[in-house]
Kinemage of the C-alpha trace (Angstrom):
@kinemage 1
@onewidth
@group {chain A} dominant
@subgroup {mainchain}
@vectorlist {calphas} color= white
{ca unk a 1} P 225.124 -25.533 128.454
{ca unk a 2} L 227.917 -27.538 130.580
{ca unk a 3} L 230.167 -25.950 133.316
{ca unk a 4} L 233.959 -27.329 132.875
{ca unk a 5} L 235.935 -26.028 130.369
{ca unk a 6} L 237.869 -28.097 128.782
{ca unk a 7} L 241.732 -27.890 126.756
{ca unk a 8} L 242.932 -30.435 124.139
{ca unk a 9} L 240.041 -30.555 121.607
{ca unk a 10} L 241.694 -30.976 118.253
{ca unk a 11} L 240.210 -29.495 116.113
{ca unk a 12} L 236.043 -29.559 115.819
{ca unk a 13} L 234.716 -32.646 113.742
{ca unk a 14} L 231.398 -29.863 112.437
{ca unk a 15} L 234.276 -28.120 110.440
{ca unk a 16} L 233.941 -31.182 107.791
{ca unk a 17} L 229.958 -30.662 107.599
{ca unk a 18} L 230.972 -26.240 107.252
{ca unk a 19} L 228.509 -24.976 104.422
{ca unk a 20} L 229.672 -22.327 103.543
{ca unk a 21} L 227.031 -19.813 102.620
{ca unk a 22} L 225.704 -18.909 98.997
{ca unk a 23} L 224.787 -15.257 100.051
{ca unk a 24} L 227.575 -12.941 99.124
{ca unk a 25} L 226.132 -10.833 101.909
{ca unk a 26} L 225.475 -13.384 104.409
{ca unk a 27} L 229.819 -13.655 103.516
{ca unk a 28} L 230.243 -10.434 103.308
{ca unk a 29} L 229.116 -10.108 107.311
{ca unk a 30} L 230.765 -13.466 108.230
{ca unk a 31} L 234.532 -11.104 106.705
{ca unk a 32} L 233.003 -8.831 109.587
{ca unk a 33} L 232.479 -11.504 112.668
{ca unk a 34} L 236.165 -12.813 111.708
{ca unk a 35} L 237.768 -9.669 112.698
{ca unk a 36} L 235.830 -8.792 115.944
{ca unk a 37} L 237.379 -11.509 117.397
{ca unk a 38} L 235.766 -10.782 121.242
{ca unk a 39} L 232.009 -11.138 122.111
{ca unk a 40} L 230.669 -10.308 125.953
{ca unk a 41} L 227.931 -13.472 126.209
{ca unk a 42} L 225.722 -12.590 129.456
{ca unk a 43} L 223.274 -15.618 130.224
{ca unk a 44} L 220.452 -13.533 132.429
{ca unk a 45} L 217.529 -15.020 133.802
{ca unk a 46} L 214.964 -16.361 136.287
{ca unk a 47} L 217.607 -19.277 137.544
{ca unk a 48} L 219.702 -15.982 138.250
{ca unk a 49} L 217.702 -15.748 141.882
{ca unk a 50} L 218.935 -19.088 143.271
{ca unk a 51} L 222.122 -19.149 141.774
{ca unk a 52} L 221.431 -22.436 140.057
{ca unk a 53} L 222.230 -24.520 135.719
{ca unk a 54} L 219.915 -22.308 133.714
{ca unk a 55} L 217.122 -24.068 132.217
{ca unk a 56} L 218.616 -27.729 131.980
{ca unk a 57} L 217.270 -29.061 135.815
{ca unk a 58} L 213.887 -28.458 134.686
{ca unk a 59} L 214.397 -31.495 132.688
{ca unk a 60} L 214.154 -34.667 134.384
{ca unk a 61} L 216.708 -36.524 131.846
{ca unk a 62} L 219.167 -34.629 132.596
{ca unk a 63} L 219.477 -34.158 136.097
{ca unk a 64} L 222.208 -36.216 137.245
{ca unk a 65} L 224.996 -33.262 136.044
{ca unk a 66} L 222.328 -30.039 135.966
{ca unk a 67} L 220.831 -30.193 139.981
{ca unk a 68} L 223.633 -30.772 141.976
{ca unk a 69} L 222.917 -27.380 142.810
{ca unk a 70} L 219.487 -28.019 144.218
{ca unk a 71} L 219.873 -28.994 147.912
{ca unk a 72} L 216.146 -28.276 149.432
{ca unk a 73} L 213.803 -30.097 147.750
{ca unk a 74} L 214.022 -33.621 146.139
{ca unk a 75} L 211.163 -34.005 144.581
{ca unk a 76} L 210.799 -33.005 140.963
{ca unk a 77} L 207.410 -31.703 140.604
{ca unk a 78} L 207.971 -29.355 143.443
{ca unk a 79} L 211.239 -27.757 142.452
{ca unk a 80} L 209.455 -27.113 138.586
{ca unk a 81} L 206.702 -25.534 139.975
{ca unk a 82} L 209.276 -23.185 142.515
{ca unk a 83} L 211.395 -23.064 139.331
{ca unk a 84} L 208.427 -21.845 136.636
{ca unk a 85} L 207.018 -19.784 139.392
{ca unk a 86} L 210.201 -17.482 139.941
{ca unk a 87} L 208.931 -15.087 137.188
{ca unk a 88} L 206.581 -13.564 140.451
{ca unk a 89} L 210.040 -12.661 142.201
{ca unk a 90} L 212.132 -11.593 139.297
{ca unk a 91} L 212.809 -7.771 140.133
{ca unk a 92} L 216.567 -6.903 139.028
{ca unk a 93} L 216.242 -3.505 140.202
{ca unk a 94} L 220.170 -2.624 140.113
{ca unk a 95} L 220.285 -3.828 136.005
{ca unk a 96} L 222.018 -1.200 134.329
{ca unk a 97} L 222.270 -1.791 130.657
{ca unk a 98} L 224.645 1.139 130.215
{ca unk a 99} L 226.980 0.107 132.701
{ca unk a 100} L 227.115 -3.314 130.873
{ca unk a 101} L 227.993 -1.709 127.966
{ca unk a 102} L 230.567 0.862 129.560
{ca unk a 103} L 232.513 -2.482 130.923
{ca unk a 104} L 232.215 -4.014 127.830
{ca unk a 105} L 233.616 -1.379 125.922
{ca unk a 106} L 236.054 -0.243 127.506
{ca unk a 107} L 237.623 -3.618 127.696
{ca unk a 108} L 237.839 -4.564 123.925
{ca unk a 109} L 234.088 -5.985 123.567
{ca unk a 110} L 232.800 -6.158 119.599
{ca unk a 111} L 229.660 -7.773 119.986
{ca unk a 112} L 227.049 -9.007 122.649
{ca unk a 113} L 226.084 -12.471 122.724
{ca unk a 114} L 222.448 -11.997 124.676
{ca unk a 115} L 219.654 -14.943 126.309
{ca unk a 116} L 216.708 -13.407 124.752
{ca unk a 117} L 214.836 -16.626 126.248
{ca unk a 118} L 216.700 -19.650 127.428
{ca unk a 119} L 215.164 -23.617 126.982
{ca unk a 120} L 212.439 -22.632 130.494
{ca unk a 121} L 210.814 -20.141 127.612
{ca unk a 122} L 210.612 -17.011 130.173
{ca unk a 123} L 211.993 -14.213 127.454
{ca unk a 124} L 213.487 -11.011 128.783
{ca unk a 125} L 211.659 -9.396 126.069
{ca unk a 126} L 207.853 -8.498 125.360
{ca unk a 127} L 206.599 -11.265 123.007
{ca unk a 128} L 203.800 -11.190 121.760
{ca unk a 129} L 203.338 -14.688 121.669
{ca unk a 130} L 203.447 -16.515 125.870
{ca unk a 131} L 202.651 -13.781 129.466
{ca unk a 132} L 205.992 -15.640 130.623
{ca unk a 133} L 208.296 -12.529 130.357
{ca unk a 134} L 209.388 -9.478 131.727
{ca unk a 135} L 206.960 -7.515 131.456
{ca unk a 136} L 203.702 -9.452 132.044
{ca unk a 137} L 201.714 -7.977 134.752
{ca unk a 138} L 202.957 -11.349 137.078
{ca unk a 139} L 206.158 -10.137 137.216
{ca unk a 140} L 207.191 -7.318 139.329
{ca unk a 141} L 209.991 -5.848 136.841
{ca unk a 142} L 207.016 -5.268 134.516
{ca unk a 143} L 206.176 -1.285 135.693
{ca unk a 144} L 210.476 -0.738 135.613
{ca unk a 145} L 211.482 1.067 133.559
{ca unk a 146} L 213.883 -1.389 132.013
{ca unk a 147} L 211.065 -3.983 131.916
{ca unk a 148} L 211.364 -4.747 127.965
{ca unk a 149} L 215.366 -5.790 129.160
{ca unk a 150} L 216.435 -7.143 125.466
{ca unk a 151} L 215.282 -4.068 124.146
{ca unk a 152} L 217.036 -1.786 126.961
{ca unk a 153} L 220.619 -3.572 126.739
{ca unk a 154} L 220.644 -3.791 122.995
{ca unk a 155} L 219.550 0.478 122.069
{ca unk a 156} L 222.611 0.668 125.069
{ca unk a 157} L 225.152 -1.699 123.255
{ca unk a 158} L 224.527 -1.074 119.779
{ca unk a 159} L 224.536 3.192 121.451
{ca unk a 160} L 228.402 2.189 122.003
{ca unk a 161} L 228.790 0.473 118.225
{ca unk a 162} L 228.788 -3.192 119.746
{ca unk a 163} L 227.597 -5.616 117.217
{ca unk a 164} L 224.375 -7.830 118.476
{ca unk a 165} L 223.578 -11.437 118.417
{ca unk a 166} L 220.491 -12.087 119.987
{ca unk a 167} L 220.470 -15.399 122.039
{ca unk a 168} L 217.458 -17.541 121.147
{ca unk a 169} L 216.181 -21.280 122.371
{ca unk a 170} L 214.724 -23.561 120.230
{ca unk a 171} L 213.342 -26.003 122.684
{ca unk a 172} L 210.853 -24.031 124.504
{ca unk a 173} L 210.120 -26.061 127.531
{ca unk a 174} L 207.223 -23.379 129.158
{ca unk a 175} L 205.340 -23.804 125.650
{ca unk a 176} L 202.264 -25.754 125.568
{ca unk a 177} L 202.855 -27.374 122.259
{ca unk a 178} L 206.546 -28.492 122.973
{ca unk a 179} L 206.128 -30.230 126.475
{ca unk a 180} L 202.682 -30.893 125.944
{ca unk a 181} L 199.631 -32.297 128.256
{ca unk a 182} L 198.404 -35.958 127.768
{ca unk a 183} L 201.458 -37.027 125.043
{ca unk a 184} L 203.399 -40.108 124.972
{ca unk a 185} L 205.856 -39.005 127.455
{ca unk a 186} L 205.166 -36.879 130.805
{ca unk a 187} L 205.912 -33.339 130.772
{ca unk a 188} L 209.608 -32.427 131.925
{ca unk a 189} L 210.640 -36.433 130.708
{ca unk a 190} L 213.745 -35.089 129.256
{ca unk a 191} L 215.187 -32.331 127.034
{ca unk a 192} L 212.677 -33.329 123.671
{ca unk a 193} L 209.091 -32.805 123.146
{ca unk a 194} L 207.306 -34.765 125.078
{ca unk a 195} L 205.753 -36.680 121.376
{ca unk a 196} L 206.829 -37.555 117.817
{ca unk a 197} L 206.335 -34.154 115.943
{ca unk a 198} L 205.519 -37.123 113.006
{ca unk a 199} L 202.935 -38.085 115.086
{ca unk a 200} L 201.171 -35.456 116.125
{ca unk a 201} L 201.807 -32.556 113.453
{ca unk a 202} L 198.997 -30.381 113.984
{ca unk a 203} L 200.504 -29.745 117.532
{ca unk a 204} L 204.241 -29.618 116.157
{ca unk a 205} L 203.058 -26.823 114.290
{ca unk a 206} L 201.486 -24.568 116.729
{ca unk a 207} L 205.010 -24.826 118.062
{ca unk a 208} L 206.904 -23.892 114.606
{ca unk a 209} L 204.306 -20.216 113.892
{ca unk a 210} L 205.489 -20.183 117.951
{ca unk a 211} L 209.259 -19.753 117.647
{ca unk a 212} L 208.675 -18.187 114.077
{ca unk a 213} L 206.855 -15.657 115.217
{ca unk a 214} L 208.916 -14.947 118.672
{ca unk a 215} L 212.167 -14.968 115.952
{ca unk a 216} L 210.688 -12.434 113.623
{ca unk a 217} L 209.761 -10.352 117.023
{ca unk a 218} L 213.281 -9.761 117.666
{ca unk a 219} L 214.326 -9.515 113.902
{ca unk a 220} L 212.200 -7.497 113.458
{ca unk a 221} L 211.355 -5.147 116.799
{ca unk a 222} L 214.775 -4.909 117.599
{ca unk a 223} L 217.030 -2.690 116.087
{ca unk a 224} L 219.844 -4.002 113.359
{ca unk a 225} L 220.976 -7.574 114.818
{ca unk a 226} L 223.785 -9.116 113.494
{ca unk a 227} L 223.505 -12.614 114.747
{ca unk a 228} L 221.012 -14.921 115.820
{ca unk a 229} L 222.280 -17.259 117.815
{ca unk a 230} L 220.529 -20.528 117.876
{ca unk a 231} L 220.708 -22.860 121.004
{ca unk a 232} L 218.810 -26.716 122.245
{ca unk a 233} L 220.786 -28.371 119.722
{ca unk a 234} L 218.346 -31.238 119.791
{ca unk a 235} L 215.566 -29.198 117.657
{ca unk a 236} L 216.557 -30.097 114.413
{ca unk a 237} L 215.740 -32.193 111.104
{ca unk a 238} L 218.418 -34.394 112.723
{ca unk a 239} L 216.431 -35.190 115.146
{ca unk a 240} L 212.927 -34.880 113.852
{ca unk a 241} L 212.147 -32.030 114.986
{ca unk a 242} L 212.331 -29.736 111.545
{ca unk a 243} L 211.363 -25.820 112.604
{ca unk a 244} L 211.868 -24.674 108.733
{ca unk a 245} L 214.912 -22.808 110.093
{ca unk a 246} L 215.750 -21.848 105.867
{ca unk a 247} L 212.504 -20.433 105.039
{ca unk a 248} L 212.976 -18.217 108.315
{ca unk a 249} L 216.104 -16.959 107.991
{ca unk a 250} L 215.083 -16.111 104.025
{ca unk a 251} L 212.143 -14.404 105.826
{ca unk a 252} L 214.696 -12.730 108.267
{ca unk a 253} L 217.223 -11.722 105.340
{ca unk a 254} L 214.717 -9.705 103.802
{ca unk a 255} L 214.729 -7.313 106.759
{ca unk a 256} L 218.159 -7.689 108.097
{ca unk a 257} L 220.743 -8.831 104.668
{ca unk a 258} L 223.006 -10.634 105.552
{ca unk a 259} L 222.363 -11.701 109.445
{ca unk a 260} L 224.003 -14.608 110.379
{ca unk a 261} L 222.032 -17.718 111.610
{ca unk a 262} L 224.424 -19.968 114.358
{ca unk a 263} L 222.338 -23.150 114.211
{ca unk a 264} L 224.539 -25.082 117.314
{ca unk a 265} L 225.641 -28.439 116.893
{ca unk a 266} L 223.501 -28.819 113.383
{ca unk a 267} L 225.884 -28.267 110.190
{ca unk a 268} L 224.933 -27.475 106.772
{ca unk a 269} L 223.802 -23.786 105.226
{ca unk a 270} L 222.266 -22.820 108.951
{ca unk a 271} L 225.017 -22.881 110.519
{ca unk a 272} L 226.675 -19.911 109.148
{ca unk a 273} L 229.928 -20.351 112.447
{ca unk a 274} L 230.449 -23.317 114.632
{ca unk a 275} L 230.650 -23.267 118.156
{ca unk a 276} L 232.932 -25.403 120.225
{ca unk a 277} L 231.478 -24.505 124.068
{ca unk a 278} L 233.852 -24.443 127.266
{ca unk a 279} L 236.786 -25.794 125.288
{ca unk a 280} L 239.304 -24.674 123.124
{ca unk a 281} L 240.896 -26.825 120.135
{ca unk a 282} L 244.444 -27.711 119.972
{ca unk a 283} L 244.835 -27.061 116.369
{ca unk a 284} L 243.368 -24.287 114.093
{ca unk a 285} L 239.515 -25.036 112.364
{ca unk a 286} L 239.464 -23.211 108.782
{ca unk a 287} L 236.151 -22.446 109.214
{ca unk a 288} L 234.357 -19.134 110.647
{ca unk a 289} L 234.141 -20.177 114.553
{ca unk a 290} L 234.057 -19.485 117.558
{ca unk a 291} L 234.384 -20.305 121.541
{ca unk a 292} L 232.036 -19.800 124.242
{ca unk a 293} L 233.733 -20.087 127.582
{ca unk a 294} L 232.660 -18.658 130.678
{ca unk a 295} L 235.218 -16.078 132.752
{ca unk a 296} L 233.915 -17.960 135.861
{ca unk a 297} L 233.128 -21.210 135.867
{ca unk a 298} L 229.509 -21.923 135.323
{ca unk a 299} L 227.831 -19.681 132.486
{ca unk a 300} L 224.829 -18.451 134.860
{ca unk a 301} L 225.053 -16.748 138.194
{ca unk a 302} L 226.393 -18.235 141.168
{ca unk a 303} L 227.258 -17.507 144.609
{ca unk a 304} L 230.866 -17.477 145.653
{ca unk a 305} L 231.877 -17.904 142.350
{ca unk a 306} L 236.065 -17.935 140.848
{ca unk a 307} L 236.652 -15.888 138.320
{ca unk a 308} L 239.521 -16.154 135.724
{ca unk a 309} L 242.936 -13.840 136.642
{ca unk a 310} L 243.572 -11.345 133.221
{ca unk a 311} L 247.010 -13.399 132.287
{ca unk a 312} L 244.520 -16.555 132.436
{ca unk a 313} L 241.545 -14.624 130.011
{ca unk a 314} L 244.775 -12.704 127.616
{ca unk a 315} L 246.154 -16.764 127.171
{ca unk a 316} L 242.436 -17.779 126.656
{ca unk a 317} L 242.192 -15.136 123.945
{ca unk a 318} L 245.449 -15.408 122.393
{ca unk a 319} L 245.188 -19.461 122.653
{ca unk a 320} L 241.806 -19.466 120.016
{ca unk a 321} L 242.744 -15.853 117.949
{ca unk a 322} L 245.631 -17.661 116.702
{ca unk a 323} L 243.658 -20.725 116.053
{ca unk a 324} L 241.485 -18.439 113.906
{ca unk a 325} L 238.990 -17.973 116.087
{ca unk a 326} L 236.563 -16.080 117.692
{ca unk a 327} L 236.321 -15.602 121.998
{ca unk a 328} L 232.631 -15.283 123.680
{ca unk a 329} L 233.694 -14.475 127.463
{ca unk a 330} L 230.397 -14.733 129.295
{ca unk a 331} L 229.330 -13.436 132.376
{ca unk a 332} L 226.678 -13.903 134.509
{ca unk a 333} L 224.167 -10.797 136.149
{ca unk a 334} L 223.925 -11.258 139.992
{ca unk a 335} L 219.882 -11.168 140.234
{ca unk a 336} L 219.985 -7.648 141.141
{ca unk a 337} L 220.776 -6.895 137.502
{ca unk a 338} L 224.174 -5.779 138.825
{ca unk a 339} L 228.169 -6.622 137.468
{ca unk a 340} L 229.689 -9.006 139.885
{ca unk a 341} L 232.366 -6.799 140.963
{ca unk a 342} L 235.750 -9.689 140.454
{ca unk a 343} L 234.512 -10.865 137.059
{ca unk a 344} L 234.330 -6.869 136.115
{ca unk a 345} L 237.604 -6.793 137.286
{ca unk a 346} L 238.772 -9.729 135.555
{ca unk a 347} L 238.158 -8.407 132.269
{ca unk a 348} L 239.471 -5.500 132.889
{ca unk a 349} L 242.811 -6.659 132.737
{ca unk a 350} L 241.864 -8.101 129.925
{ca unk a 351} L 241.073 -4.842 128.957
{ca unk a 352} L 244.513 -3.587 129.942
{ca unk a 353} L 245.928 -5.474 127.575
{ca unk a 354} L 243.902 -5.046 125.229
{ca unk a 355} L 244.681 -1.397 124.659
{ca unk a 356} L 249.007 -1.776 124.718
{ca unk a 357} L 247.928 -5.160 121.556
{ca unk a 358} L 244.480 -5.732 120.169
{ca unk a 359} L 246.684 -4.745 116.840
{ca unk a 360} L 248.128 -8.107 116.907
{ca unk a 361} L 244.333 -9.622 117.581
{ca unk a 362} L 241.881 -7.211 116.120
{ca unk a 363} L 241.221 -7.582 112.331
{ca unk a 364} L 243.639 -11.240 112.177
{ca unk a 365} L 243.311 -13.778 110.499
{ca unk a 366} L 244.895 -17.611 110.650
{ca unk a 367} L 248.958 -17.602 110.385
{ca unk a 368} L 251.761 -20.144 109.208
{ca unk a 369} L 253.290 -21.381 111.369
{ca unk a 370} L 249.728 -20.093 113.956
{ca unk a 371} L 252.233 -20.945 117.532
{ca unk a 372} L 255.146 -22.837 117.821
{ca unk a 373} L 255.027 -23.125 122.685
{ca unk a 374} L 254.386 -20.269 123.941
{ca unk a 375} L 254.515 -18.283 121.245
{ca unk a 376} L 251.123 -17.484 119.035
{ca unk a 377} L 251.483 -16.067 115.778
{ca unk a 378} L 248.923 -13.851 113.819
{ca unk a 379} L 248.167 -11.886 110.962
{ca unk a 380} L 246.449 -8.978 109.295
{ca unk a 381} L 247.798 -8.762 105.441
{ca unk a 382} L 251.902 -8.757 105.152
{ca unk a 383} L 252.579 -8.123 108.425
{ca unk a 384} L 252.683 -10.869 111.357
{ca unk a 385} L 252.665 -10.707 114.997
{ca unk a 386} L 253.908 -13.064 118.061
{ca unk a 387} L 252.691 -12.874 120.974
{ca unk a 388} L 254.526 -15.074 124.140
{ca unk a 389} L 252.014 -16.434 126.656
{ca unk a 390} L 254.064 -15.795 129.796
{ca unk a 391} L 253.099 -18.430 132.771
{ca unk a 392} L 252.586 -16.448 135.856
{ca unk a 393} L 256.302 -15.549 137.368
{ca unk a 394} L 257.895 -15.899 134.345
{ca unk a 395} L 260.492 -13.246 134.024
{ca unk a 396} L 261.420 -11.300 130.771
{ca unk a 397} L 265.698 -11.663 130.748
{ca unk a 398} L 267.758 -8.878 128.192
{ca unk a 399} L 267.006 -11.293 125.512
{ca unk a 400} L 263.663 -13.157 124.226
{ca unk a 401} L 263.439 -15.765 120.695
{ca unk a 402} L 260.603 -15.912 118.880
{ca unk a 403} L 260.735 -18.977 116.696
{ca unk a 404} L 260.128 -16.608 113.201
{ca unk a 405} L 261.120 -18.690 110.364
{ca unk a 406} L 260.541 -15.879 107.406
{ca unk a 407} L 262.313 -12.840 106.747
{ca unk a 408} L 261.607 -10.092 108.901
{ca unk a 409} L 263.357 -6.008 108.973
{ca unk a 410} L 262.235 -4.578 111.748
{ca unk a 411} L 260.963 -5.781 115.100
{ca unk a 412} L 258.666 -3.776 117.441
{ca unk a 413} L 257.544 -3.270 120.657
{ca unk a 414} L 253.370 -3.171 121.120
{ca unk a 415} L 252.761 -0.864 123.438
{ca unk a 416} L 255.582 0.716 124.426
{ca unk a 417} L 256.293 1.271 120.030
{ca unk a 418} L 259.944 0.651 120.592
{ca unk a 419} L 261.850 -1.030 117.615
{ca unk a 420} L 263.913 -3.388 118.600
{ca unk a 421} L 267.242 -5.002 117.645
{ca unk a 422} L 267.662 -8.255 116.617
{ca unk a 423} L 269.531 -11.164 114.761
{ca unk a 424} L 268.706 -13.941 113.280
{ca unk a 425} L 269.302 -17.571 114.761
{ca unk a 426} L 269.131 -21.010 113.461
{ca unk a 427} L 265.796 -21.025 115.578
{ca unk a 428} L 263.984 -18.087 115.285
{ca unk a 429} L 264.848 -14.292 116.146
{ca unk a 430} L 266.959 -13.200 119.120
{ca unk a 431} L 265.452 -10.452 120.269
{ca unk a 432} L 266.965 -7.584 122.804
{ca unk a 433} L 264.729 -6.650 125.510
{ca unk a 434} L 264.008 -2.653 126.308
{ca unk a 435} L 265.539 -2.894 129.976
{ca unk a 436} L 261.874 -1.325 131.453
{ca unk a 437} L 260.848 -4.852 131.369
{ca unk a 438} L 264.302 -6.420 132.287
{ca unk a 439} L 263.028 -8.755 135.664
{ca unk a 440} L 259.590 -8.322 135.368
{ca unk a 441} L 256.605 -10.948 134.314
{ca unk a 442} L 253.971 -9.321 131.642
{ca unk a 443} L 250.885 -10.963 130.626
{ca unk a 444} L 251.867 -11.791 127.482
{ca unk a 445} L 254.412 -8.611 125.551
{ca unk a 446} L 253.125 -9.195 121.479
{ca unk a 447} L 255.380 -7.975 118.729
{ca unk a 448} L 255.355 -6.320 115.242
{ca unk a 449} L 256.937 -8.623 112.374
{ca unk a 450} L 257.406 -6.756 109.895
């Protein structure tokens, strides 16, 4: 995943390639998904110890952008050895999944996207298919009560009524059947296999069986899972790396009916919703979608990270929701397993706003119009909402113009639940604001329009 957020992307090219699922239970789960609006995403792994980009520095083909923080070692082979051996020092003893879940629950996050395995192949669950995992004897964390991190985290979040999405990397750069020795390309040449699967179908089949086995462990052994969130778009039929995902999904849904699969950037029947990354479309996307964006600058933990303000997070959420999507906000835990205090403070501010104004966010759908200037609109049945993304320092005056063209009988300010006097003008609704707000610059006042 890249580290820079992009604004100004118009829609999404994948919208044209979207295939609506035929399974009615998957369709039903997609309705649930579109109601949730806000996810907590968490990138956590052995890379967290060094405060560097997750996994990608291992790939020589991605070195130009991913090794910016590798300032102590120039030799790629030495660095890769140092990285791979981070399993022998991984020991996040301050991890408290119940605290993570409490932060999510109190701040209005409705589902979790958690890295069970990133591209480096290190597993945070007790898989039987590799010893490169947090429960292995050579990992000092293996004696901890939360050694099976995925189980502890999923259980804690599920206990708070939060949905579960298992992030799983399709490529595995530790697997002997993906980056395989003695093939056409040297190990770690780039993000792809070191061989052509068509030329070595027996090796590729071992990798497919390995991948199916690990994914099935997550689906079968780790409680109810709502979404299988699959990263690593190079692994797909379009690139000669077919892992027969449709075959797997059919088997998985026998255990978890309605399971969503987010096969990122692939298109087709297994990309049940699309996932812009570090970007927010400037126009509505009219299929299910979710933008994954970081609370800081990076998906993985960085020392001295700078985090977005509550105002930035609220406006970001409004941008996404008024264009029809969900927002997955990523917080990367520290190397010790604790959450960074500045990140928690930022989402606490978002949560405070949602406690007053969440009615205009959760369970809503695209409105027509969906936004005009700094005012965004959402819809829940016949009720519409107007949300004003007020810039820092812009103060509330005695009247406020909502550029809403439809017939309106009642305007209510959320949070105060105050019915406000208004008049219809050529530009929209001219609303008289309560005295308590005059001269203040709230993050985003929200109004119910009936």
